[in-house]
N, C-alpha and C positions, 0 to 999 in steps of 0.2 A: 367377674363370678364372684358371687355373694355366697360364702361358706353357710352350711345348714348349722345352725347351733341345736342339739338336742338337751332338754330339761334332765339333769341326773335327779331323778326322784329316790327320798330317802323312804327306807320302807318304813310303814306304818308300827307305830309300838303296838307292845304285845299288853292289851287290855286286861288287867288284875284285879279281882275282888279276892278280897281276904275275909275269911269267914272264922273268928273265932271269942270265944264267951271269955278269955282274958283281955282288957284292953291293952295290958303292954305288952303281949304279945303279938296282937295287931299293929301296933305303933313300932314294934321292932321289925315286924317281916317288911312295912312298908318302908320303913326306914332303909332297907337293905337296897328294895327294888327303884323305889319312886329318882335317885339320884341317877340312874343308868337311863340315859334316853329311849333303850332299847325297849321299853315297859312303862303304862301309865297305870298307876293304880287310882282307879275308879270309885273304887268305896270298898266300908267297911260294913261289917256285920256281926252282930254279937250271937247268933244263934240259928239254926238250918232254916227257920221260916225266914227269918227275915234276910238269907241269903239267897233264897231260890226267888223272894218278892222283888230285892234290888237285881238279882241276875236278870228275871224279865225286863226291868226297867234299863238296867244298865249295858245289856250284853257285854259281859266280857268273855274274853276269849279263854281265861285261866281264870277256873276258883280255887284259891287254894282254903281248903276246908279242914279243921277241925274234927275229927269224928265223933268228939265226946263232946257235946253240947246239949243246954236246955231247951225247952220247949218242943221244936223237934232236931234230934240229933245228926250228927253229919253222914251217917248211912242212909237213914231216909230221905234226907237234903238230897244227897248224891243221885238215891234212883229216879227221886222227882226231875232233878235237872236232866238223866241222862234220858228220859222220856218226851221232856216236856222241851228243853232246848240242846239237842243232839248235838248241835255245832260247839257247844261249851264246854271244855274240856276240866276235868275235877283232878285236883291234884291234893291228895288225903296227908293229913300231917296226925301222928300221933307220940304221946309222951312214951312210947313204949316199943323196942325193935320189935316184941313177939306181942301182939294183940290180936284177938280174935276180929274185933272191930274191923281192922283192916282189910281184914280177907273179906268180910261182909260189904266193904266198903266197894273192895278189888269188883267183884261180883256183882253189884248194885250198879257197878259203869264206871269207876274211878280209873283216869290210865296212868297212875303213878301214887307213889307211896312215899313220905319221908319222915324219920323220928324229927323231933324236934331240938335237937341238940346239935342240928347240922351246921355247918359253916355256912357264910355267904355265900361263897362260891358255887357250892352245893346246889343251895337254894335255885340261885340264879339260874343253873344249867338245869336245873329240872323241872321248871318253867319253861324254859326254852326246848325241852323235848317233848312235854306234855303238848304244847301248843304245835308241833308240828304232826301230833299223831300216834307216836311211838309211846311206850311203856315206860315211864320211868321210875323202874324198882331194880335194884340188882337183882340180877337174877337167882344166885344163891342165896341171898337174903328172901326173896320171893318163893322158893321152894321151900324153906324151913318154914318160913308163916303158914305155908299150906298144909305142908305135912303135918304141922303139928294141928291144924283147927280144922282141916276139911275131913271130914267123915269120908271112911272108905266103905267101898259098897258092900253090902251083906254079900252078894254073888257077884263072881268074877264078869267084868262086860264083856264085850266082844270083842274080838281080834281087832288090835288098831285098825287094820287095812281094811275091817270092814264098816268100819265108821264112816256111813255119809261116803262112801267110795274113793275113800283116799288112796291115792298112788302108793306105792312101798318106799317111794324117795320121802314121799309128804309124812308118811307113817312113822319114819325113821327119824324125822325133823324133829316132829312132834315128842317123841318118846326123848330124847337128847335135850331140846328145850324144857320139857319137867325135867329132869335130873338136875336142871342149874346151870347149863352149857347157855354162853352166848354166841350171838352167830358169828364168830368166830372161830370159835372153839368147834363148834357145829360144823364150818367150813372144814375143817384140820380133821375134825373126827371120820369128816364123809368122804374126803378127798377131793373137794369140789371147791369152786369158787364161793365167796361172800355175797357177791350178785345172785347167784343161783340156788343160794338159802333164802333168801330174801325171797324168792319168786315164790319158792317151795310155802314159806310162811302165809304168802299172801293167798296161794289158795290154799290150804289148810284154815287160813282162818275164817273164808269165804265158804268154805265144806261144814266146818265146827258151828258155823254161825255165831260168831265170838268178833269181838273188835280191836280185841289187842292180846298180848301177849299172857299178861294176869289170868284174863278168862279161859285162856287156851290150855294154860298149866293147871288152874281150878278143875278144869272140865277133865284132863289126863286123870287127876286124884280120882274125881267123883266117878267115874265109868272104869277106875281100876287097870286103865292102863300102865301106870307106874303106883306100885304098893306104896302103900302109907307103913311107912316104919317108926313106932311110938319109941320113945326113949324108956332104957330100962330091960 
């Protein structure tokens, strides 16, 4: 009796396109990712227009996108990719931690944000996270960004539980998420498991019609669910 052998297939590498107007930055990012067999750097673009064009031709899984570029900036390029290639995930890059363009990119559909002074390990981890469909933004940095640059409503929004029929638990998860807690911290605060929190978040995203955590937090500030506190 012959033993049946099963071929073990290696997972396909994550296809990455790098868009930055500085050649040295593009090269540096590529040199971080390219040696890892989990990634394949399929192309480099020097502006947003070229990034969109190459993304259509090369079909990357993730675009690492500088948000301040000539011809077409990274925010506009992100918006086009979100509409035209929804399966392509964008990881935004900025020179500054607090940058209003980052919030604009997240609103346009970017799945994550990293400052340019990140370590190689942080870049690798963020590309992996974005590829899975999760948001790669440190929760507290996300809250600090959005509370600084998102305009508060002139009138308070509707009670959170009335927004698109949220359940009380979904409403509570949304509020805690918008204050900067991660899933484990939300689970501790609510006395539930992390998997329960994840289920509530899935329901919350569907009812808010957002694609990720960053957009959910932006909506929380824009609708007045969480108060915007300005410094001073």
